[in-house]
N, C-alpha and C positions, 0 to 999 in steps of 0.2 A: 586098285587101291578105292574109286569110289565106290560104296556100297549103293545097292540099285535095288528099288522095290519093285515087286511082285513081278509086276507091267513093265520090267526095267527099264524103268524111266533112274533119275539118278535123286538118290533117296535127298542129299543136299546139297542143292543148286549152287547156295552159296561158298561151297569147298570148306576146307580142310584149315583147323588154325593148332599149328602146335604151341603148347607150353609147356613150360619146366614143370615138374611136381613139385619142385621146392617151392616156386612161387604159386600154385594153389593151395600150398599150404600153409603159406604166410598168409593168403586173403582170408581165409576158411578161419583161420585166427586171431584177427582181428576181433579186437572187442567188440561187440554186438553182432557180427558177421556168421557167427558159427549158425545159428537161428536160420539161419536166411541162405547158407550157401554151404556146399559139398559139390564131391566128385568121386566118381569112381572112377577104376580103370579094369575094365576086362577087355583083355587079347583076343583077340580074333585071329584064326590061322593066317588071311589075307593080311592082317596088321594086329602083331602081339603090343600096339603100344596105344590101343583103340581106348581109350574113354570117355565117358559123359558127366557134365557139368549140370549138378540138378540144381534149381532153384525151388526157393518158399516163395511165391508172390503175394500172398496174403500177409498184409500188416506189415511189408517191407516196401510203401510205396519210394521212400527215399534212397536207400539202399540197394532196391532192384534196378536202379540208373546207377548209380555209384560203380557196383562191382562191376559189369561188363564194362566201362570206363577204365576200371583200375589193370583187369585183368588183360584189356587190351593193347596197355604199355608193356606187358609182358610175352606180348608175341612174338617167337621167334621166326616163326616163318606163315605162310600161306598158300596152301598147295591148293589150287583152282579146280575147278570141276573139270573133268575129261569125258571124253565119249565113249569111252573103253569099257 
């Protein structure tokens, strides 16, 4: 489940966080957040639930700090990296 770079090292050394898409939609639709935060779901053969969080950092100094804090509260599971 861990994605690896071309040189076989783990791509995301912090692991994977599992968040419900309902909560991602909620955060995205909050007043003032739409312009700075989005997400995409792109399934992979080894992980059909794969997705990415998308950030616009320019002009979002305060929101840039608030959004990750809010998302952290919605994490259902953290999957630590493995060497597999």
